[in-house]
N, C-alpha and C positions, 0 to 999 in steps of 0.2 A: 199705649205708651206709658211707662212708669211716671208717677207724679213728679218725682225728682227731676227727671229729664225734661218733662213738660214745663216745670217751673224754671229750669235753667234757660230753656229756649225763650220763654216769655220775658225773662230778665234781659236777654240779649236783644229782644225786639224793641226795647225802650231806646236802644242806641241807633236803631235804623232810621235813616232820614226819610222825609216825606217826598223826596224828589223821584223823578222817573228813573227806571233802570231795569236791571235783570237780576234775578235771584237764582241760586243754585242749591238745591236740596241734597244733602248727603246722608248715607246710611252709617251704621256703626263702624264699617271698615273704611270710611272716608271716600267711598265711591259716589260719584254724582248720579242720582237716580231721577232727578227732574230739573228742568230748566224752564223758567217762566219770565214774563215781562210784566211790568206794572207802571201805571201812571204815578202811583204813590207806593213806593216800596213798603213802607211801614204798614199802611192800611191793608195792602194785599197780603203780606205775610201774616198779619194778625188774624186774617180771616181763616187761615189754616188751623189755628190753635184755639179758636172759639168753638162753640157747640155746632157740630156739623149736621147737615140734613141727612137723615138715615138713607135717603135714596142715592146719595153721592158715594157709591161703593168704591169707585176708583180713588177718590180723594181720601177716604177713610183708610184704604190700604196703603196709600202713599204716606199719610201722616204717621201711621203706626211704625214706619221704618225710618222716619227722620231722626237722626241723631245730632245733626248740626246743619247750618246753612251759611252761605256766603252771599254777598251781593256786590253788584257793580253799578255805580251811579252813571247815568248818561245825561247829556244836555237836553235831549228831546225824546219824545215817544218814538219817533221814526228811528233814531239811533238805537233805542232799546229793541225795536223789532228786528233790525239787521243783526245786532249782537246776539239776540236769542237764536236766530236761525243758524248763525255761525257756530255757536256753542253746542247746539243740538247736533249739528253735523260733526263736530269734533269729538264730543264725549259720548254720543249715542246713549242717552239716558234711558233707563228701562221704561219709565212711565210717559215718555214723549212719543208722539207719532213721528216717524222719521223715514225719509227716503233711504233706500239701500246705499251701500258703499259705492263710491264713484267707479269702482272696478266693474260694477254690474251695468252701469249705464254710460256708454261712451258719448263723447262730444266731438263735434267737428270744430277744428281751430284753424282760422285763417291768420297766419302769423303776422306780427307787426314788423315787417321788414321792407326794405326797398323793393325787393322782388319776393313777395310773400309765397309761402307754401300752404297747401291745404292738407291738414293732418287729422287723423283719427286719434284722439287722446282719451285716456282714462282718468288722469288726475290733472286737470287744467291748472296751469299756474296763473296767478293774478298778473295782469298786464302783459301776458304773452301775445295777445292779439284778440281777434273777434271770435266769440264762441257761439255755436249753434247747438242746441240740444237741451237736455239729455235725450238720447235715442234708445228706446227699448227694443225696437225691431232692427236688430243688427243686420240681418240679411238684406232688408230693403235699403239700409244705409250703405252697405257695401256695393249694392247694385248701382246706386247713385254715384258713388265714388268711382266705380269702374267706368261709368258713362263719362265722367269728368276727365279721367285719364285718357280715354279714347278721343275726346273731342276738344280738350283744352291743353295745349302743350306747355303746361306750367312745370316748374322744376320740382324735383323730389330730393335733390342732394342736400347735404347738411352744411355746405359751404356758407360761411358767415361773411357775405359780401360787405355788409355794413362795418365789419371789423377788419376789413382788408384781406380776407381770405379768398384769393383768386387762384384757381388751379392753372397749371401750365397749358392745359388743352381741354376742350369740352369732352364730356363722357359719351357713352354709347347712345343714350337717349336723344342727344342732340342730332346724331348722325341718322337715326331712324325717325326723326321728326316727331319725337314724343316730348320734346322740350325746345322752347325757343332759343335756349342757350344764353342766359344772362351772363354766364361766365366768359363769353366771347367779348363782352363789353360793347356789343353792338346792338343791344336791345334797348329801345326807348322805354324808360320806366313808366311813362304814361300809357303806352301801348300795352304793356304787361298788366298794369293796374286795371285797364279796361276789361281784360279777361277775368281778373279777380272779382270785379264788380258784377260781372255776369254770373259768376259762380255764386256770389252772395245772394243774388236774386233767386237762384234755384233753391237755396236753402231757406230763403224767406217765403218760398211758395209762390213767387210772382213770375211764373213762367209765361203767362199771357203777355205781360209787358215786355219780357225778354224776347219772346218770339216776334213780336211786332217790330222791335228795334233791329233784330237780326234780318228780318225780311226787307226792311228799308235798306240796310247795308248790302244785302245780296243784290237787290235791284240796281243800286248805284254801281256796284262792282261790275255787274253784267253790262250796264250802259257804257261803262268806261273800258269794256273789253278785257277786264281782269277775270277771265273765265275760271281759272284755277281757284282763285279766292272765292268766287261766287259759288263754285261747286262745294267747297269746304263749308261755307255758310249754309248751303242747302242741306248737307248731311247733318250738320249740327241742329238745324231746325227740325228735321225729320225725327232725330233721336229725342229731342225735347217734346215733340208732339206725342211720341209714344208714351212718355212719362205722364204728360198732361191728360191724355185720354182717360186715365184711370181716376182723375179728379172730378168729383161731382159738384155741380153748381147748387148751392143751397140758399143763395140770396141774390136776387137780380139787382139789388141795390148796391152790391159790392160790400166793401168794408172788411176789417180784420176783427176776428173774434177767437177767443179760446173758450171752449165749452166744456164744462166739467160735469161728469156723472159719478155717482157714488153708490156703492153697495156694501153693506156691513153684515157680518155674520156674528152670531152670539158667541162663537168660539174666540173672537177677537181678530179674525182675519178681515181685511178691508181691501176692496178694489176701487181704485180711482181711475176713471177713463177720461182722457182729454182728447177732444176733437180740435184740430187747428184749421181755421177758416181764414183764407187770405184772398182779398179782392172778391169776396162772395163765394169762393170755391173751397170745398173741403179737400185739403191737400194731404192730410195724414192724421194719424191718431197714435196715442201712446197709452199704455196701461201701466199702473203701478200697484203692486201687491204690498200692502203694509200690514203690520201687526200691532196690537195694542194690549196693554195690561188693564183689565177691568173694563167696565162699560163706558162708552162715549158716544155721543150723538153725532150726526152728520155735520152740524154746525161747528162743533169743537174740532172734528177731524180736519175740516177745511181751514179753520183758523190756524192750525199748526202746519198744515201741508202747504198752503199757498206761499208763505214767505220762503220756505225751503225750495220750492219748485222754481220760483223766479229769482232766487239768489244769484245763480250763475247764468241766467238767460241773457240773450242779446237782442231778442225781439219781444216787443210789448204791444199787444193789440189795443185797439180803442176800447173794446168791450171784453169783459170777462163774465160769462154767464154761469150762474151757480144754481144748484138745486135748493139750497137753503141759505138764509141770510147769515152773515158772519158778523159777530159783535164788533170786531175791529176793522170793518170794511173801510171806514173813512181813513183810518191810519194806513192801511195797506194801499189805498188809492194815492195818498200823499207820497208814500215811499216810491211807488211805481212811477208816479209823475216825475219825481226827481230823476229816476233812472232813465225813463223813456224820453223825456223832453217834451212830452205832450200829455194831455189828460187821458187817464185810464179809468173806466167806470166798472165797478163791480155791481152786477144787477141780478135779480132773481125774477125772471119773466113769469107772469101768471097766465098768459094766454098768447095765442098767435103762433107764428112760425118759430120765434125764438124759444118759446116754451116747448114746442115740439122737438126742437133740437136738443134741449136739455133732457127731455124725456127719453129721446133716442140714446143719448149718452148714458143715461141711467140704466136703460134696458141692456145695453152692451156691457156695462159694468156688472150687472146681475148675472149675465150669462158667463162672463169671464171669471167671476168669483166662483160660480158653480163648477166651472172647469177646474179651477185651482183646488177647490175642496175635494173634488173627485180624484184629481191627481195625487193629492196628499194622502187620501185614503188608500189608494193603490200602493203608494210608496210605503205606507205603514205596514201593509200586508207583506210587501216585498222584503222589508227589513225586520220589523219586530216579529211578524208571523214566521219568517224564515228562521229566526233565532229560536223561537219556541219549538218549531218542528225539529230543528237540529238537536236541541237538548233532548227531545223525546226519542228520536231515532238512535242517537248515540248513547243514551242513558247517562247523560252528564249530570253531575251533582248540582250544578247551577247554570243559569242562563249564560251562554258563551258571548258575553257582551264585547269583550276584547279578544279578537282572534289574531294570532301572529302566524304568518305563513313563511316558509323558507324554501328557496329554490336555488339550484346550482346551475351555472352557465359556463360551458367551456368549449366553445366552438373550435373544432379542429385541434383540440387539446392545448390551446394557448390562452393565456390571461384568464385562468379560472377565477370566477367570482361567485359570490353568493348574495342573495337579496333577502331582506326581511320586509314584508309589507304588513300593515296593520289595518284591521277593520274594527271600528267601534260602533255598536248599535246597528250593525249591518251596512255601514258606509265606510268608504276609505278614509283613513286619517293620514293624509299625505305627509304631514310634518313629522310623523313618527316613523316613516320609512327609513331604513338604514341599509347601506351596501357594504360588503366586505370583500377585500381583495385577498384571496387565499394565499397564505405565506408559506405553509409547511409542506405543501403537496406538489410534487412534480408530475406533470402529465395528467391525463383525464381519469381521475379516481374519484368518483362521486361519493363513495362511502367515506373515504378519508377527508374529503372536502366538507361533507356534512358534519363529520365529527368535529372538525376545527371550528366551523361557524357556530354550532350549538354550544361548544365549550366557551367560545369568546362572548356569545350573547348572554348566556345565563350565569357566567362567572361574574358579570357586572352586578348581579343582584346580591352578591356577597359583600359588595363594597358599601358600607354604611354612608360614605360620603359621595356616592354617585351623583353626578351633576346632570347627566343626560336623562331628561324626563322620559324618553321612550324606553331606553335600556334599563331604567330604574322601575318601570311599571311591571306588574305581574299579569300574565295572560290567563284568560279563562279557558282558552283552547289553543293548542299548538298544532298547526297543520304542516306536515312534512310532505313535500312533493316527491313522491316515489313510492315504491312498494314496501314489502316487509323488511327488506334489507336496510334501506335508509331509515325506516322507523326504528328498527332494533338498535341501530347505531345511535340515534338521537336519544332513545330511552336510556341506554347505558350511560351516556354522558350526563344526562339529567339526574340519574340515580346517584352517580359519583359525586355530583355537586350538591345533592340533597334536595332536589326539586322534583322528585318523582310524583308529587301530588298534583302537578299540573296535567290536566287531561291532554293526551297527545295521540294524534291519529295520522296514518299515512294514506296518501291518495295515489292510487295507481291511475296513470293518465289515460291509457287506452280505453279501458272500460269504465273509468270513473268509479272505482270501488274504494271504499274506505276500510282500512285495516285498523283494528283496535288491539291494544296490548293484550296478550294472552288469549286472544280469540283466533281459532283456526279458520273460521269462515268470515269472509268480508261482509260489510253492511252494504246493501243495495238501497240507495235512496230512490224513491219514486221519480220517474222521469219528468213528471209534470209538477213536482213539488217545489215550493219556494226555497226549501233547504238545499236542494241540489243546485238550483240556479245561483244561490249565494256562494256555495262551495266553488262552483265554476268561475264566478266573478273573482273570488279571492285567488284561485289558482292562476287565472289568466293575468291578473294584475301582477302577481309574483313573477310570472314568465316575462312580462313586458318590462318590469323594472330591472330584472337581472340582465335581460338582453340589452337594454339601453345602456346600462353601466358597462357591460362588456364592450359594446361598440365604442363608447366614449374612451375607454382605455386603449383600444386598438387605434382609434383615430389619433390619440395623443402620441402613441408610439410611432405611428406612420408619419405624423407631422415632424417629430423630432428626427427620425432616421432619414427622411427625404430632404427636408429643408436645411438640415444642418450641413449637408454636403454641397449646397449651392453657394458659390462665391458671392459675397456681398450681402447675404441674408444673415443678419445677426439676430440676437434675442429680441431686440426692439421691433425689427421688421417682421420676424416670425409671429410675434404677438399681434401686430397690427393686421397681418394677413388672416390669422385665425379669427380674430374678432370680427373682421369684415366678411369673410367667406365661410367660416365655420369648420371646414375640414379639407384634407388633401383631395378627397373625392370631388368636392366642389371646385377646387382650384384647377383640376385637370380639365374641366369643362370650359374654362375661360380663355380669352385671348389676351394678348399683351395690353391692348387698350383698356380692358376691364381692370387689370391689375394696377394700372396707373392711377386709378381712383384712390388707392391707398397712399397716404402721406409717406414720402421717402422712397417710393418705388418709381425710378426713372424709366424712360422708354427702353434704354439698353438693358437694365436689370430685369424689367418685365419680360423682355424677349428671352433673356437667359433662363428665367424661371419656367416659361412656357416650354422652351426647348428641352430643358432638363426633365421636367415632369413627363413629357411625351416619350422620352427615351427610357424611363425607369418604371 
């Protein structure tokens, strides 16, 4: 760091208070690169700019990039801990350990309504209800949700009963006994809430307690000759026992514990393995793959990971067992106690069964980390290796980092469209995909359609003020789906526009031959090569994207032409039907009762729509 910059930062340090709070380090572009907390902001920040220990490689790398810093004063250390976790989640600083985006790890939300719903959510809103998760094993989560739908008739509709939104009649789920039907206004909220409480016990892992309660109810129902209800309870118990049989008893004393294992690789990849023990039974586990800049020990990783992990949690065990001591353990315990309403202890067991559990979590973390590193190695071969092979086989002047592929779709000669898909570094770059509706060509003429789309795409490079980042980028390789004919059309257009320097090849689909400009013989890529597999992925993605766009246009046309002729269906109702059911094809499968779920569709109109769609 230049002396002038260091001196300016030290001058700013004199104004920093001694109170607790959070600090944000920024680089020269104003981007936040690190977020930290401190008991005393001035003392903590000063430590970065004094003489550093040579072994603190990560801190040295961080300090070398600091151009400025901000700070936020908090009333207590616990407030600083919470704020730090929220800011890391929001800004995703380069030098912090962080959980992946919420999109990667779903939660289960039990909504805060009179008649709650059970939803799988990716971005839980604060105050929306009770959260469980995050869950990394999505398949196991969906299996549990499927069990709930089969055995608990809770509602899935979006009606806001608390806001007075009551439908005219119940939906299909009520009639097939998949929902109790709160919309009938005949369901006791306490009876409904009892089901929700049972579902909460499942996500808490307390199935033993739930099974015991259900068995008591089943016996009571049988004694009172309510045999149908007793049979339903029996089936529910059987399904729960199938879930429970996979849970292992790890402590005869019972109790709730979260057990953490950790594995670190010198490349900066980290695996955190969490075992969840409820009532002494191992009910599940989750793994988290993290990355870090520079070296960091297990204690530091846990210190940053734990607040983020428990930030959105709704369940807090009595014990959290760790492989390493955490410097801020007392602070985290105080914070979790406030959230949980009971004492939560962070412990590092040295012997006995608890130590064995932590060791088991660590072994699992090591195995999972090795799997992740192996997978990444294979992925590098598949992507970077494929690009090197492709450059060699095609004799390209540079590595084909950005590949643009073009495909034409004109099923039965209607709605001809073109698609441009983009791969960068051997991976799809979805946000750069573009679709084109062919404007100047009538009928199925692939050559003329290819001429139009190539002209429209590459003429955008002539515009110095181009705002579309994808169409303003230059490709390292252009892939034309088709043989020599389509290739020659594309080459001619690119030459006219002055872009003949872009390497361009044609791909014949049947035998997967690559045609190069000016070469009479095609290039055969080895059948087992990564290069061929990459070309196939690019081509298949271009087909898929073009076909999807083509179908979208056909559905829109079908929706306009069919629904416009139905009396009583105006623009507002058409839009509502499309948003709810997606396409005319889906509408044809439905009955009048289903259509009445859409606001504004009466029974009479629904019957008219069904009758009209059946006749056309």
